[in-house]
N, C-alpha and C positions, 0 to 999 in steps of 0.2 A: 677305203677310207680315202684315196688321193681323188675320188671322183666328187667327194665331199669338201675337200682340201683339208683334210686333216693330213698332216704330216709328220709323226710322233716318231719314226723310228729315222735313223741317220741311213745313208745310201750303203753303207758298210755292213750294216746289222743284219740283212736278211737277204744276202747275196747268194746263191747257189751252194757255194763252198760254206757258206757259215750255216745253212741247212743240211748239207750234205754230213757235215762232222756231226751235228744232232742227231741224224739217221745213223750215221755208223757207231755211235754210241748207245745206240737205243734210247734216246731221248725223245725224239720226234714221231707223233702219231698223227693219224688223220682221220678225218668224218667223211664218208662218203654219202651221196644222194645219186640214185640212178644210175650207179657205176662209175662215178667220176668225182674227183677229190673236191670235196665242198667245203672244207676247213682244214687248219691243222694246227697243234699246240705242241709246246715241250714241256715235259714234265722233268725235272731236275731237281736233285736233292740239294745242290750246290746253290747260295744266295748270292745276291749281287753285294759288293761291298758295303753299299749303301745301307743296306736294311740291318747289318750289325750293327751300326748306329744308332738305329732306333730303340727308344726304352721303353715305348708302350705296346710291344707285342703281348697279347693276352697270354700265348703258350709260350712263356720265358723258358720252362725247364724242359718241355718235350722234344719231340723230333719233328719237325716241321719240312715240307716239301713245297718246291715251288712251280708254278706255272708263268711259261713265258712265251712270248713269240705266238700270240694266239692269234689267228685271223679268219676270216671268212671271206670267201669268193664274193667279188663286188656284185654279181647278179643275183646271190642266194641270201644277200643280206637282209635282215629284217623279218626271218620265216622264222626265228626261233633257235638257228642251227647253232651259233656262238653259246647260248645259253645250255644248250644240249651237250656241246662239246665239253664245257667247263664241268657240269655237272656229270659226265661220265670219268672225266679226269679227277675229279674229286673223288668218287666212289673207288675208282682205282687205288688212288693213293692212300686213303682211306683202310682198304682190305691189305695192303702190302704193311700196314704198321705205322706210319707216320702219324701223328696226333693232331697237325694242321696244316693249313695250306696258305701260302703266301704270293703275292703277286703285286704290281703297280699298275695302276690305271692312268692313262692320261688324261686328265683333267677337261681337255679340250675335246674329249671323243666322247659324246653325248649318248651313242648307243653303248660302248663300253660300259660309262657310267650306269646308264639301266640295266645292263646285264650284273653288275656288281650288286644291285638292290635285290634283283630277281633271283639271285644265287645266293641269299643271305650272308654275303660279305660284311665285315664291320672294317669301316675305314678307321683307322689306327694313327696315320700321321701322312706327312708330306715329304716326299724327297726330290730334287732337282736332277734332272738328267739335262742332256745338250738342248732337247725341245722343249723345256720347260717342266712346270710341276706335275707331278705322279702321284695319287692317292697310293699310300702303301693299304695294300687289304688283306685281311685274314678271314678264315675260316676254320675254327677250333671244332673238332669232333668231340 
C-alpha cells in the first residue's frame, strides 16, 4: 500500500503490539506462500462502533462477524492472495455459524475495491475514519 502512496491506516493501528493483541486473542490468521507469511487477516466478532450506526445492513437480525486489518506483502500483491485470504476467512466464518461478514474498504485503495467485487461483497454505506471515506461492505450467507 505504502509503495503505491495509499495510506489508509494510522501509525498506531497496525503496530506490533496491536497485532500481538490480535494474535493473543486468537483473532489473527496468516496466509503463507513458499513457507513465508504472504498475508494476514483478523477475524473478530466485535464491530467498529461506526458500524452500529449503519441502517442498511442486509443481515440486520443475524449474527455477523468482521474481518479487519487484512494486508498482503507488497512484493506478492496482484497474485490473488488477498482475494483468496478473504475467501478462506469467509468460509471459516460461515462454518462457525455466523450469518454474514462485514468489513470496511478504503475508497482510495483500488486493489481492495477490486477484491470487494471479486469476493461478491455488497457495498451498503460509507463511514468516515481519520484517513477518509471507507465503503461498508457485507457478504450474507
